[in-house]
Residue, then its C-alpha position, 0 to 999 in steps of 0.5 A: m467486557i473488553q469493549s468497556y476496557i477499550t472505551e475507558g482506555m480511549k477516554f484516558w487517551r483523549e484526556m491526556e490529549l494524545s494524537m487520535e490520528a495514529p493508525k494503532v489508536h484507530a485499530v484499537q478503537d474501531h477494529l479490536c473487538d471485531q477481530l477478537i471475536q472473529y479470530q478468537g484473539i489477536g496474537d499473530l495477526m498482521e494489519d495488512f488485511v485491514e489496510q487493504a480493506h481501507q484502501d479498497g473502501i477509499l477506492d470505492d468511495r471515490r468511484t461513487r462520490s457523485i451519487k447523492d443517495k446513500t442507499v444506492v451507494a451502499a448497494i453498489h459497494s455491496h455488489w462490488e464486494h460480492k463480485q470480488k468473492i465469486p470464485t471465477v472472478t478470483m481465479i481470473s484476477e489471480e491469473v491476470t496478476r500472475c501473467s502481468v509480472r514484469t521481467r527483465c533479462s540478466t546474465a548469470e555468472d556462467g553466462e546463461a541468460i535469465v529472466i528476473p521478475i521485477s516489481q514496478k516499484d523496483e523498476k521505478g527506483r532503478i530508473e530514478g537512480e539512473q536519472k540521479d546518477t546522470v544529473r550528478a555526472m552532468a553537475l560534476e562536469t559543469i563544476r569542473g568546466n567552471l573551475r578549469p580557468f582557475f586551476p589549469 
């Protein structure tokens, strides 16, 4: 029943010539029925796991893009998916993730040294910010240096 509503809705969506590339349209068209059945509704689900599944699929596709036989590709993807669900593999993966957290040292207000976990994204943003500040400072010095003959 819900599938017929989705099909009819998607038909109207196309007739109105609305974009089919939006993630929400894709989620409704390709995943809504499966999620309704699997989770008995969609009330409080986030789409993070769907996005992660897509990213994993893209990575797997890149790894096997040179293999022509689609049956072999499907078998390889199935094997990788199975390996990810083995408890010992999951435990090792979680341990590696836990141990590979990057940290930086800082000083608390009372002078005590503390270790702060940082993500690579945060660190990259901090480094880019410092680089931008350096470039801005150099540009200001250049401008000031070029204006000195005019304004003593």
